[in-house]
MARGUTOR-561356 format. One line per field, with one value per residue (C-alpha): z, x, y; residue in three letters; residue number from 1. Coordinates in Angstrom, 3 decimals, padded with zeros to 6 digits. Each point is the difference from the previous one (the first is absolute). Example, Ala and Ser with C-alpha at 12.3 -4.5 7.8 and 13.67 -1.06 7.14 Angstrom:
<sites>
pz 007.800	-000.660 $
px 012.300	001.370 $
py -004.500	003.440 $
residu Ala	Ser $
num 1	2 $
</sites>
This chain:
<sites>
pz 124.835	-002.306	001.881	000.576	-002.149	-000.855	001.906	-001.713	000.990	-002.774	000.832	-002.072	001.426	-003.226	000.468	-003.418	-002.061	-002.977	-002.269	002.888	002.445	-002.955	-000.684	003.624	000.343	-002.885	001.342	003.375	-001.467	-002.009	002.087	000.841	003.245	000.593	000.233	001.230	002.611	-000.659	001.756	-001.130	002.292	-001.484	001.328	001.476	-003.523	-001.230	001.687	-001.851	-003.429	000.645	-000.510	003.194	-001.921	-002.832	002.601	001.917	-003.227	-001.128	003.849	000.097	003.943	000.670	002.527	000.566	000.790	000.525	-002.652	000.992	-002.868	-000.364	-001.994	003.008	002.640	003.081	003.609	-000.051	-003.694	001.625	002.897	-002.030	-002.390	002.667	001.241	-003.659	-000.080	003.594	-001.175	-003.042	001.778	002.831	-002.850	-001.711	003.430	000.925	-003.090	-000.694	-003.365	-002.232	-002.569	-000.482	-003.436	-000.096	-002.755	000.200	000.921	003.672	000.531	-001.428	002.504	002.963	-000.803	-000.130	003.228	001.729	-001.331	001.227	002.117	-000.700	-002.049	-002.070	-003.655	-001.919	-003.616	-001.440	-003.020	-002.072	-001.899	-000.535	-000.078	003.193	002.337	000.210	-001.683	002.848	002.457	-002.070	-000.109	003.726	000.821	-003.130	002.156	002.792	-001.976	-000.776	-003.890	-002.080	-002.826	-002.665	-002.017	-002.986	-001.375	-000.285	003.871	000.705	-002.470	001.874	003.259	-001.994	000.209	-002.057	000.629	-001.616	-000.706	003.560	001.291	-002.432	000.120	-002.146	001.540	-001.545	-000.696	-000.901	-002.089	-002.750	001.845	000.338	-001.916	-001.288	-002.509	-003.136	001.803	002.838	-002.327	-002.148	003.530	001.298	-003.431	000.200	003.382	-001.505	-002.849	-002.664	-002.219	-003.353	-000.852	-002.201	003.076	001.324	004.028	001.291	003.657	002.893	003.335	002.871	002.497	-001.260	001.124	-001.944	-000.637	-001.605	-002.923	-000.678	-001.692	-002.818	-000.644	-000.151	-002.067	-002.418	-000.447	-000.669	-002.725	-001.453	000.089	-002.031	-002.602	-000.313	001.772	002.021	000.017	003.677	003.576	002.729	003.593	002.814	003.021	003.420	002.451	001.500	002.980	003.198	-001.513	-000.827	-003.303	-000.594	-003.446	-000.315	-000.167	-002.312	-002.445	-000.024	-000.789	-002.725	-001.664	000.388	-001.803	-002.822	-000.295	000.577	002.625	-002.300	-000.817	003.409	002.936	003.342	002.167	003.350	001.712	-001.090	001.783	-003.311	-001.583	-001.661	-001.898	-000.717	-001.456	-002.267	-001.348	-001.385	-003.421	001.077	003.276	000.293	003.039	-000.425	002.793	-000.306	002.479	000.106	001.245	002.273	-001.933	-001.320	001.342	-001.904	-003.341	001.223	000.445	-003.085	-002.039	001.700	-000.430	-003.973	-000.062	-002.170	002.209	-000.877	002.924	000.303	-000.619	003.278	003.172	000.497	-002.997	-002.299	001.666	-000.500	-003.690	-003.070	-002.258	-002.933	001.102	003.435	000.021	-000.725	001.737	-000.645	000.964	002.802	-001.843	-001.486	-003.673	000.429	001.681	-002.830	-002.624	001.767	000.470	-003.695	-000.682	002.382	-001.314	-003.585	-000.016	001.092	-000.651	001.420	003.172	-000.027	-000.426	002.734	002.386	-000.507	000.609	003.075	001.495	-000.433	001.325	003.101	000.818	-000.206	001.745	002.341	001.633	003.671	000.117	-001.309	002.223	003.030	-000.951	-000.584	003.763	001.334	-001.374	001.476	003.542	-000.056	-001.403	002.591	002.893	-001.192 $
px 094.800	001.781	003.183	000.152	-000.180	-003.177	000.149	-001.630	-000.665	-000.387	-001.454	000.281	-000.777	000.603	002.111	001.541	001.825	-002.220	-000.432	-002.046	003.149	002.571	-001.604	-000.374	003.743	000.820	-002.261	001.509	003.596	-000.707	-002.293	001.138	001.926	000.250	-003.989	-001.104	001.096	-001.477	000.089	-001.574	-001.950	000.071	-000.370	002.216	-000.184	002.245	002.886	-000.648	-000.198	002.877	-001.844	001.707	003.085	-001.037	-001.160	003.151	001.938	-001.768	-000.098	-003.609	-001.398	-002.353	-001.917	-001.380	-003.515	-002.499	-002.757	-002.351	-001.842	-003.472	-001.547	-002.071	-001.701	000.014	000.702	003.612	000.494	-002.127	002.070	003.400	-001.596	-000.516	003.619	001.298	-002.112	001.502	003.382	000.078	-002.143	002.897	002.620	-001.952	000.105	003.519	001.564	-002.415	-000.848	-001.938	-001.230	-000.376	000.231	-001.587	001.246	-002.035	-003.467	000.698	001.966	-002.826	-002.303	002.116	001.690	-003.476	-001.388	003.348	-000.286	-003.506	-000.522	003.501	001.276	001.750	-000.543	-000.564	000.640	-000.858	001.930	-002.327	002.505	-002.194	-003.291	000.191	-002.037	-003.403	-002.330	-002.789	002.794	001.319	-003.451	-000.143	003.583	000.600	-001.303	002.833	003.123	000.586	000.954	-000.114	002.661	-000.348	002.754	-002.241	-003.237	-000.686	000.601	-002.448	-002.672	000.376	-001.345	-002.582	001.769	000.640	003.797	001.019	003.676	000.461	-000.575	001.883	003.712	001.748	002.622	003.447	003.159	003.612	000.850	000.944	003.093	001.251	003.398	-000.284	002.919	-000.251	002.614	-002.335	-003.123	001.932	001.418	-003.834	-001.180	002.755	-001.148	-003.258	001.761	-001.029	003.230	-001.512	-000.729	-002.965	-001.947	-002.766	-000.045	-003.394	-000.753	-002.324	000.974	-002.227	-001.642	-001.134	-003.425	-003.155	-001.476	003.462	-000.738	003.565	-001.579	-001.279	003.701	000.895	-003.010	001.076	003.598	-001.515	-002.092	002.920	001.959	-003.134	000.566	003.670	001.029	002.890	002.389	-001.659	000.830	-002.101	001.305	-002.478	001.413	-001.501	-001.559	-003.592	001.369	-001.921	-002.452	-003.814	-000.607	003.504	000.034	003.739	-000.172	-002.818	001.956	003.028	-002.198	-001.731	003.312	001.126	-003.321	000.475	003.655	001.377	002.877	002.482	-002.215	-001.414	002.514	-001.230	002.493	-001.783	000.168	002.778	001.607	001.543	-003.036	001.198	002.824	-002.795	-002.363	002.878	000.794	-003.519	-001.311	-003.852	-001.472	-003.512	-002.360	-002.815	-002.166	-003.702	-001.310	000.483	003.188	-000.275	002.955	002.956	003.289	001.669	-000.986	001.603	003.139	-000.018	-000.569	003.008	002.188	-000.790	-002.143	-002.831	-003.483	-002.936	-002.768	-003.653	-002.255	-001.834	000.983	003.241	001.663	-002.567	001.104	003.512	000.394	-001.287	-000.832	002.315	001.916	001.747	-000.927	-002.803	-003.319	-001.597	-002.921	000.100	000.947	002.826	-000.880	-000.076	003.378	001.393	-001.187	001.649	003.261	-000.048	-000.290	003.157	001.867	-000.273	000.228	003.440	-000.513	-003.596	001.451	002.823	-002.094	-002.422	002.643	001.457	-003.368	-000.964	003.426	-000.540	-003.584	001.125	002.784	-002.315	-003.050	001.119	002.997	000.711	000.708	-003.559	-001.672	001.732	-000.658	-003.686	-000.102	001.812	-002.481	-002.836	001.653	000.497	-003.480	-001.853	001.938	-000.391 $
py 099.316	002.737	-000.227	-003.808	-003.098	-001.910	-003.334	-002.903	-003.625	-002.429	-003.125	-003.347	-003.513	-002.061	-003.296	000.173	002.554	001.005	003.046	001.796	-000.414	000.764	003.190	000.841	-000.315	001.885	002.729	000.094	000.196	003.064	002.061	003.378	-000.429	003.550	000.339	-003.676	-002.231	-003.707	-003.326	-003.180	-002.296	-003.439	-003.438	-002.466	-001.977	003.015	-001.701	-003.300	001.629	002.180	002.958	001.425	-000.445	002.457	002.349	-000.075	000.480	003.073	001.201	-000.070	000.021	-002.890	-001.537	-003.703	000.049	-002.852	000.215	-002.796	-001.900	001.331	-002.887	-000.973	001.770	-002.503	001.766	-000.906	002.012	002.779	000.326	-000.002	002.230	002.689	-000.897	000.938	003.246	001.170	-000.977	002.112	002.993	-000.067	000.090	002.902	001.912	-000.891	001.267	002.772	-000.932	002.426	-002.435	-003.795	-001.442	-003.589	-002.242	-002.956	-001.163	-000.951	003.181	001.803	-001.085	000.159	003.397	001.692	-001.670	000.876	003.538	000.686	003.009	001.274	002.855	-002.639	-000.016	-003.419	-000.941	-003.110	-001.321	-002.335	-002.176	-003.000	-001.622	-002.004	002.474	-001.905	002.733	-000.089	000.631	002.684	001.651	000.120	001.026	002.505	003.143	-000.573	000.968	003.759	-001.018	-003.084	-000.126	-002.559	-001.673	000.293	000.926	-003.937	-000.220	002.938	-001.521	-003.339	001.630	002.029	003.184	002.815	001.271	003.502	000.642	000.825	-003.460	-002.062	-000.694	-002.317	-001.808	000.331	-001.785	001.234	-003.000	002.462	001.166	-003.516	-000.441	-003.451	-000.796	-002.219	-002.617	-000.172	-000.696	-002.648	-001.770	-000.060	-001.458	-002.650	-000.768	-000.765	-001.977	002.731	000.046	000.736	003.790	-000.896	-001.496	002.346	-000.051	000.091	000.180	000.414	001.829	-000.481	-002.363	-003.385	-000.009	-000.915	003.415	001.333	-002.299	-001.203	-003.383	002.235	000.927	-003.701	-000.899	002.792	-001.385	-003.440	001.525	001.921	-003.373	-001.576	002.315	-000.432	003.337	-001.525	002.814	000.872	-000.729	000.778	000.931	-000.134	002.089	-000.239	-002.505	-000.934	-001.990	000.997	002.222	-000.270	-001.326	-001.482	-001.901	-000.332	-003.750	-000.031	002.262	-002.210	-002.727	001.895	000.782	-003.962	-000.966	001.869	-001.028	003.643	-000.824	001.427	003.058	000.925	000.953	000.310	002.101	000.508	002.944	002.526	003.117	001.025	000.959	003.342	-002.419	-002.803	002.634	001.365	-003.286	-000.581	001.009	000.130	-000.170	-001.517	001.175	-002.579	000.646	-001.547	002.216	003.736	001.388	003.047	001.407	-001.926	001.165	-002.603	001.574	003.277	-001.810	-001.829	003.184	001.676	-003.307	000.506	-003.175	-000.395	-000.460	-002.012	000.132	-000.954	002.980	000.504	002.010	002.001	-000.994	001.772	003.322	-000.727	-001.441	001.709	-002.880	-000.409	003.177	-001.164	-003.470	-002.673	-000.373	-003.414	-001.841	-002.848	-002.910	-002.083	000.834	003.730	-000.351	-002.105	002.504	002.969	-002.000	-001.011	003.749	000.696	-002.757	001.028	003.563	001.059	003.742	000.386	-001.648	002.640	002.716	-000.921	-000.663	003.484	001.651	-002.214	000.968	003.651	-000.144	-002.090	002.401	002.916	-001.384	-002.647	000.905	-000.110	003.850	000.563	-002.474	001.512	003.681	-000.858	-001.698	003.131	002.389	-001.985	-000.297	003.818	001.045	-002.535	001.584	003.632 $
residu Met	Val	Asn	Ser	Lys	Ile	Lys	Ile	Leu	Phe	Leu	Asp	His	Thr	Pro	Phe	Ile	Gly	Gly	Ala	Gln	Leu	Ser	Leu	Ile	His	His	Leu	Lys	Thr	Ile	Asp	Lys	Glu	Lys	Phe	Glu	Val	Met	Leu	Gly	Cys	Ser	Ala	Asn	Ala	Glu	Lys	Ile	Asn	Leu	Thr	Gly	Ser	Leu	Lys	Lys	Tyr	Gly	Ile	Lys	Tyr	Arg	Ile	Leu	Thr	Phe	Thr	Lys	Leu	Lys	Ser	Leu	Asn	Pro	Ala	Val	Leu	Tyr	Asn	Leu	Ile	Ser	Asp	Ile	Leu	Glu	Ile	Arg	Ser	Leu	Ile	Lys	Lys	Glu	Lys	Phe	Asn	Leu	Val	Phe	Ala	Asn	Thr	Val	Arg	Ala	His	Ile	Leu	Ser	Ser	Leu	Ala	Ala	Leu	Phe	Ser	Arg	Val	Lys	Val	Ile	Trp	Phe	Met	Gln	Asp	Phe	Thr	Phe	Pro	Ile	Phe	Leu	Phe	Lys	Ile	Phe	Lys	Tyr	Leu	Pro	Asp	Lys	Ile	Val	Tyr	Ile	Ser	Lys	Ala	Ala	Ala	Asn	Asn	Tyr	Gly	Glu	Lys	Ala	Asp	Asp	Asn	Ser	Ile	Val	Tyr	Ile	Gly	Ser	Asp	Phe	Tyr	Lys	Asn	Gln	Ile	Ser	Glu	Asp	Gln	Val	Arg	Asp	Lys	Lys	Asn	Glu	Trp	Asn	Ile	Thr	Asp	Gly	Arg	Thr	Ile	Thr	Ile	Gly	Tyr	Val	Gly	Arg	Leu	Val	Lys	Trp	Lys	Gly	Ala	Asp	Leu	Leu	Ile	Glu	Ala	Ile	Ala	Leu	Leu	Ser	Asp	Glu	Gly	Ile	Asn	Asn	Val	Lys	Cys	Val	Ile	Ile	Gly	Ser	Gly	Lys	Gly	Gln	Glu	Gly	Asp	Asn	Glu	Ala	Tyr	Leu	Lys	Glu	Leu	Ala	Arg	Lys	Asn	Lys	Leu	Glu	Asn	Lys	Val	Ile	Phe	Thr	Gly	Tyr	Arg	Leu	Asp	Ile	Ser	Leu	Cys	Met	Ser	Ala	Leu	Asp	Val	Leu	Cys	Leu	Thr	Ser	Val	Glu	Pro	Glu	Pro	Phe	Gly	Leu	Val	Ile	Val	Glu	Ala	Met	Met	Ala	Lys	Thr	Leu	Val	Ile	Ala	Thr	Asp	Ser	Gly	Gly	Pro	Val	Glu	Ile	Ile	Lys	His	Gly	Glu	Thr	Gly	Phe	Leu	Ile	Glu	Lys	Asn	Ala	Leu	Ser	Leu	Thr	Gln	Ala	Leu	Lys	Thr	Ala	Ile	Asn	Asn	Phe	Glu	Leu	Arg	Lys	Lys	Ile	Ile	Glu	Gln	Ala	Tyr	Arg	Ser	Ala	Ala	Asp	Asn	Phe	Ser	Val	Lys	Lys	Met	Thr	Ser	Asp	Phe	Glu	Lys	Ile	Tyr	Ile	Asn	Leu	Leu	Asp $
num 1	2	3	4	5	6	7	8	9	10	11	12	13	14	15	16	17	18	19	20	21	22	23	24	25	26	27	28	29	30	31	32	33	34	35	36	37	38	39	40	41	42	43	44	45	46	47	48	49	50	51	52	53	54	55	56	57	58	59	60	61	62	63	64	65	66	67	68	69	70	71	72	73	74	75	76	77	78	79	80	81	82	83	84	85	86	87	88	89	90	91	92	93	94	95	96	97	98	99	100	101	102	103	104	105	106	107	108	109	110	111	112	113	114	115	116	117	118	119	120	121	122	123	124	125	126	127	128	129	130	131	132	133	134	135	136	137	138	139	140	141	142	143	144	145	146	147	148	149	150	151	152	153	154	155	156	157	158	159	160	161	162	163	164	165	166	167	168	169	170	171	172	173	174	175	176	177	178	179	180	181	182	183	184	185	186	187	188	189	190	191	192	193	194	195	196	197	198	199	200	201	202	203	204	205	206	207	208	209	210	211	212	213	214	215	216	217	218	219	220	221	222	223	224	225	226	227	228	229	230	231	232	233	234	235	236	237	238	239	240	241	242	243	244	245	246	247	248	249	250	251	252	253	254	255	256	257	258	259	260	261	262	263	264	265	266	267	268	269	270	271	272	273	274	275	276	277	278	279	280	281	282	283	284	285	286	287	288	289	290	291	292	293	294	295	296	297	298	299	300	301	302	303	304	305	306	307	308	309	310	311	312	313	314	315	316	317	318	319	320	321	322	323	324	325	326	327	328	329	330	331	332	333	334	335	336	337	338	339	340	341	342	343	344	345	346	347	348	349	350	351	352	353	354	355	356	357	358	359	360	361	362	363	364	365	366	367	368	369	370	371	372	373	374	375	376	377	378	379	380 $
</sites>
């Protein structure tokens, strides 16, 4: 192996593009091509959501795999599961991969079973809380290494991860060159033309546990107190996703007579520009976030972050220094927003400190470097 590249098969079955998929694409783009040769195994949905378009754009090799749903274990599913395992095993043998990197739960299970009784090493990257804990306890002995996206993720599974088992995913938002003219045009698109207006945003999926309703309720409370120099921009969609509450959120805004203050943009591709046009970003999750890539992106876009105080955000934000951590209710969010709105100098200071912290600790370069060390150490 000293004289040849390390060949890695990455597996991700997910039918939508979220933070886990975006960070994986960043990693595959920046991995040292002199040392590593990579391929991504993804589901047929990758073509529907144009994930394959991004892979082609960056010259990343990929293979469409079956990835049977595992929610029921009837005979047909068991047959398909075995077929999936054999499909991945055949690909591993054919391409002579040294290492398999599983990015999602279904990929975790299939990769470990496909690599049984072989010399191929398997890494699980635990990026969320969706792996049933009782199954995790059974299967956790199969991979050669488990890497967690945060201490919160490790704690969720009852594990104590050391520094060699945690890799924070990264972003390169700090490299984006967004002009003042672009920001002004984006705000004009949102009908924000007054320089005194504070633009407060939410970026993410519109599903119940993400808590965007807390932000709408906080905007209503600000309005009740006569604080009207704010506009709320909600970026994202819930359509087709479990827990979709997009229609409820729109009705909540209507009931509180906030049609002129709350804008729903739907899913956007120009997230870096949208983020730069916000003064404050709110991450309002009412259940713990495994990490919170949107926080890092906002910090790099020089946007103040207010986030609920559990899970990954606690590992990213230093309260009062690089952002604000709040309790999971609209009143706590309202108080933090009032502090941000009324203290321009404090807001400016926190934004600068947050930018430096994000660029130093949560870049794609650092994420990729951390993973590369793990690959080499595991194979050595």
